C-alpha positions in Angstrom: 80.0 121.7 72.2 79.7 119.0 74.9 82.7 118.4 77.1 84.3 114.9 77.1 82.7 112.6 79.5 85.9 112.2 81.5 86.0 116.0 82.0 82.3 115.9 83.0 83.0 113.1 85.5 86.1 114.9 86.9 83.9 118.0 87.4 81.1 116.0 89.1 83.6 114.3 91.4 85.1 117.7 92.3 81.7 119.2 93.1 80.7 116.3 95.2 84.1 116.5 97.1 83.8 120.2 97.6 80.2 119.8 99.0 81.3 117.1 101.5 84.3 119.1 102.6 82.2 122.3 103.0 79.6 120.5 105.0 82.2 118.7 107.2 84.0 122.0 107.9 80.8 123.4 109.4 81.1 120.8 112.2 83.4 120.9 115.2 86.8 119.2 114.5 86.2 116.3 116.8 83.0 115.5 115.0 84.0 116.2 111.4 87.0 113.9 111.4 85.3 110.7 112.4 82.2 111.6 110.2 84.3 111.8 107.0 86.1 108.6 108.0 82.7 106.9 108.3 81.6 108.3 105.0 84.7 107.0 103.2 84.3 103.6 104.8 80.6 103.5 103.7 81.6 104.4 100.1 84.3 101.7 99.9 82.1 99.2 98.1 80.9 101.7 95.5 84.3 103.1 94.7 86.0 99.7 94.6 88.6 100.9 97.1 87.6 98.3 99.7 88.0 95.5 97.2 91.4 96.8 96.1 92.6 97.1 99.7 91.5 93.5 100.5 93.2 92.3 97.3 96.5 93.9 98.2 96.3 92.7 101.9 95.8 89.2 100.6 98.9 89.6 98.4 101.1 90.7 101.2 99.5 88.8 104.1 98.2 85.5 102.6 97.6 84.0 106.0 95.3 86.8 107.1 91.7 85.6 107.3 89.1 87.0 105.0 87.3 88.6 108.0 90.5 90.2 109.2 91.1 91.5 105.7 87.6 93.0 105.5 88.0 94.6 109.0 91.5 96.0 108.1 90.2 97.3 104.7 87.4 99.2 106.5 89.8 100.7 109.0 92.1 101.7 106.1 89.2 103.6 104.4 88.3 105.2 107.7 91.9 106.5 108.0 91.8 107.7 104.4 88.7 109.8 105.1 90.1 111.2 108.3 93.3 112.2 106.5 91.3 113.9 103.8 89.4 116.2 106.1 92.3 116.7 108.5 94.3 118.1 105.7 91.6 120.5 104.7 91.3 121.6 108.4 94.6 123.5 108.3 94.0 125.8 111.2 93.0 123.0 113.5 95.8 120.8 112.3 98.4 123.4 113.0 96.9 124.1 116.4 96.9 120.5 117.5 100.3 119.9 116.0 101.9 121.9 118.8 100.7 119.3 121.3 101.7 116.2 119.4 104.9 114.5 120.8 107.6 115.0 118.2 110.7 113.0 118.9 112.6 109.9 118.0 116.2 108.8 117.6 116.7 111.1 114.6 115.3 114.3 116.0 118.6 115.6 117.5 120.4 115.0 114.2 117.7 117.1 112.4 118.1 119.9 115.0 121.9 119.9 114.5 121.5 119.9 110.7 119.0 122.8 110.8 121.3 124.8 113.0 124.3 124.2 110.7 122.4 125.0 107.5 122.5 121.5 106.2 119.7 120.3 104.0 117.3 117.7 105.3 115.1 115.4 103.1 112.3 113.9 105.1 110.8 110.8 103.7 107.5 109.2 104.5 104.7 107.3 102.9 100.9 107.3 102.7 100.8 106.1 106.3 98.9 107.6 109.3 98.7 111.2 108.2 101.9 112.2 106.3 100.9 115.9 106.4 100.6 115.7 110.2 104.4 115.2 110.4 105.0 118.3 108.2 102.7 120.3 110.4 104.3 119.2 113.6 107.8 120.0 112.4 106.9 123.3 110.8 105.2 124.7 114.0 108.5 123.8 115.7 110.5 126.1 113.5 111.1 124.0 110.4 110.2 125.1 106.9 109.5 121.7 105.4 108.5 122.0 101.8 106.6 119.3 100.0 107.1 117.7 96.6 103.6 116.5 95.6 102.2 114.4 92.8 99.7 116.1 90.5 96.3 114.5 90.9 94.6 113.0 87.9 91.6 115.2 88.4 92.6 118.8 87.7 89.6 120.3 89.5 90.4 118.5 92.7 94.1 119.2 92.3 93.5 123.0 92.5 92.2 122.9 96.0 94.3 119.9 97.1 97.5 121.9 96.4 96.2 124.7 98.6 96.1 122.3 101.6 99.7 121.3 100.9 100.8 124.9 100.8 98.8 126.0 103.9 100.8 123.8 106.3 103.9 125.9 105.7 107.0 125.5 103.6 106.9 125.7 99.8 105.0 123.1 97.8 106.3 121.9 94.4 104.6 119.8 91.8 106.4 116.6 90.8 107.4 117.8 87.4 110.7 119.1 86.0 110.0 122.7 87.0 108.8 121.8 90.5 111.7 119.4 90.9 114.2 122.1 90.0 112.8 124.4 92.7 112.7 121.6 95.2 116.4 120.9 94.5 117.2 124.6 95.1 115.7 124.3 98.6 118.0 121.3 99.5 121.0 122.9 97.9 120.5 126.1 100.0 120.3 124.1 103.2 116.5 123.9 103.5 114.1 121.1 104.3 111.9 119.1 101.9 109.6 116.1 102.1 108.8 113.3 99.7 106.6 110.2 99.7 108.1 107.1 98.2 105.5 104.4 98.4 103.6 104.6 95.1 104.2 102.5 92.0 107.0 104.1 89.9 107.1 102.6 86.4 110.7 101.8 85.5 111.9 102.2 89.1 114.4 99.9 90.8 112.8 96.6 91.9 113.3 96.7 95.6 111.7 94.8 98.5 108.7 96.4 100.1 106.7 94.3 102.6 108.3 91.2 101.3 107.4 91.7 97.6 109.3 93.4 94.8 108.0 96.8 94.1 109.3 99.4 91.5 110.7 102.2 93.5 112.1 105.6 92.6 115.7 106.1 93.7 115.5 109.9 93.4 115.3 110.7 97.1 118.6 108.9 97.9 120.2 110.4 94.8 119.2 113.9 95.9 120.5 113.3 99.4 123.8 112.2 98.0 124.2 114.9 95.5 123.4 117.8 97.9 124.8 116.1 101.1 121.4 116.3 102.8 120.2 114.2 105.7 117.8 111.5 104.5 115.3 111.0 107.4 112.3 108.7 107.6 109.4 110.5 109.4 105.9 109.3 110.3 102.7 110.7 111.7 101.3 107.7 113.6 97.6 108.0 114.4 96.8 107.4 118.1 94.0 105.4 119.6 91.6 108.4 119.9 91.7 108.7 116.1 92.5 112.4 116.3 96.0 112.8 117.6 99.4 111.7 116.3 102.8 110.8 117.5 105.5 112.1 115.2 108.3 109.7 114.9 111.6 111.0 113.5 113.9 108.0 112.8 117.7 107.9 112.5 119.0 109.4 109.2 119.8 106.8 106.6 123.6 106.5 106.2 124.9 107.7 102.9 126.1 104.9 100.7 124.6 104.2 97.3 121.0 105.0 96.0 119.7 101.4 96.0 121.0 100.6 99.5 119.6 103.8 100.9 116.3 103.4 99.2 115.9 99.8 100.4 116.6 101.1 104.0 113.7 103.6 103.4 111.4 100.8 102.3 112.4 98.7 105.3 111.6 101.6 107.6 108.2 102.1 106.1 107.5 98.4 106.0 108.1 98.2 109.8 105.5 100.9 110.4 103.0 99.2 108.1 103.5 95.8 109.7 102.9 97.4 113.1 99.8 99.4 112.0 98.5 97.9 108.7 95.2 99.8 109.1 97.1 103.1 108.8 98.6 102.5 105.3 96.8 103.4 102.1 96.3 99.9 100.7 93.9 101.6 98.2 97.0 102.5 96.1 98.1 99.8 93.7 101.7 99.5 94.9 102.9 96.3 93.3 100.9 95.6 90.1 102.4 92.1 89.8 100.6 91.6 86.5 103.0 94.1 84.9 106.2 92.3 85.9 106.8 90.7 82.5 106.4 94.1 80.8 108.6 95.8 83.3 111.3 93.1 82.7 111.2 93.8 79.0 111.4 97.5 79.6 114.6 97.0 81.7 116.1 94.9 78.9 115.4 97.7 76.5 116.9 100.3 78.9 120.1 98.3 79.1 120.4 98.6 75.4 119.6 102.3 75.3 121.5 103.8 78.3 121.1 107.4 77.1 117.4 107.4 76.8 115.1 105.3 78.9 117.7 104.6 81.6 118.2 108.3 82.2 114.5 109.0 82.2 114.1 106.3 84.9 116.0 108.3 87.4 113.9 111.5 87.0 111.0 111.5 89.5 108.5 112.8 87.0 104.8 112.7 87.4 103.5 109.1 86.9 99.8 108.9 86.2 99.8 105.1 86.7 100.9 105.3 90.3 97.4 105.0 91.7 
């Protein structure tokens, strides 16, 4: 019996990805990283990612010239490719992470919380290399676990998860069972990491880069419930294209989930505005064409507080986030 075409396509994509990764890993690190960046940039037109990045750049930066958008989109794809192979080069990543400057105004607060057994929830986005920050903190004595989104392609997901786990700290899928284990880490005074910059259907409409974007409030809610520090952290790629500066920002003051989450969005927005080529514009973060539908959904939620409204606050896997 023939497999469904979607399954066949997923399998083909996985085999192609595995082949590229295998070949790249045969090269020295300083050659493999720019090579995969160049490959991803060259495939931008075929995959549609370059067009998507340019479309979103135009949405956020309407005054940016077409040439600047094309140049930035190419740089974005280069960064995506570099991140991909860097995260599959765990041994090299952990070795280099010991050399990366890791500081910032929030680092001392994290050290104090870790010493006192207080949970820390590190928050980042698809910017620079988000896993570089985990690597840098973990080689400095942290045990930062990651809450990851299950990939749509199950074949790719299997080896992608292995790269998340290899950096150190437990890795949990973003489903109910994984979330329960992740919560236990925070409750017991451990450290966890979440990314908050993907489209979250039914999330709170908060400002991100000057436009309303549906955003999950779950990170702030967890920090409040378990009295954990809520700390923005970023792995900012440096000019040589291989190294990172790990920036640990001041913990977000505890107040209410919307205010805290908006502060997280503002923090990430500042990083993206400073380095637009380092953010994953290939993700469809806003989806403005869905706003009327989202508005209808929120009206329905107000009428059914015990069903949709409750589900909105659970950071379950969302397959429409990419």
